[in-house]
C-alpha positions in Angstrom: 0.0 0.0 0.0 1.1 3.6 -0.5 3.0 5.4 2.2 1.5 8.2 4.3 3.7 10.6 2.4 2.2 9.5 -0.9 -1.2 10.0 0.5 -0.4 13.5 1.7 1.1 14.3 -1.8 -2.1 13.0 -3.4 -4.3 15.2 -1.1 -2.2 18.3 -1.9 -2.3 17.7 -5.7 -4.2 20.4 -7.6 -6.3 17.9 -9.4 -7.3 16.2 -6.1 -8.1 19.6 -4.6 -10.3 20.4 -7.6 -12.1 17.0 -7.2 -12.7 17.7 -3.5 -14.0 21.2 -4.4 -16.4 19.7 -6.9 -17.6 17.2 -4.3 -18.2 20.0 -1.8 -20.2 21.9 -4.5 -22.2 18.8 -5.3 -23.1 18.4 -1.7 -24.2 22.0 -1.5 -26.4 21.6 -4.7 -28.0 18.4 -3.4 -28.7 20.0 0.0 -30.3 23.0 -1.8 -32.4 20.7 -3.9 -33.6 18.8 -0.8 -34.4 22.1 0.9 -36.6 23.1 -2.0 -38.4 19.8 -2.8 -38.1 17.4 0.2 -41.2 15.3 0.6 -42.4 15.6 -3.0 -40.7 12.3 -4.0 -39.4 10.1 -1.2 -37.3 8.0 -3.5 -35.6 11.0 -5.0 -35.0 12.4 -1.5 -33.4 9.1 -0.4 -31.2 9.1 -3.5 -30.0 12.6 -2.8 -29.3 11.8 0.8 -27.3 8.8 -0.3 -25.4 10.8 -2.8 -24.5 13.4 -0.1 -23.3 10.6 2.2 -21.2 9.1 -0.6 -19.5 12.4 -1.3 -18.9 12.9 2.4 -17.4 9.4 2.8 -15.0 10.1 0.0 -14.1 13.6 1.4 -13.4 12.0 4.8 -11.0 9.4 3.4 -7.8 9.2 5.3 -4.6 7.2 4.8 -5.6 4.8 7.6 -8.8 3.9 5.8 -6.8 2.8 2.7 -4.6 0.3 4.5 -5.5 -3.4 4.1 -6.8 -5.0 7.2 -4.5 -7.8 8.5 
């Protein structure tokens, strides 16, 4: 598995930063959509909540979570 230094380099890469910025923007958009239409379509609401959580899970990734369990 990659070293912690490799992970830190990846997190500081301009492309990675742009991806993270895009994910933050997507979360904001989904939250806004939910604020405007929550309750109109329960399935769509659930999909949006799931998408928000998926984005957050990716944003919260850390080097420790990438290591293989032994």
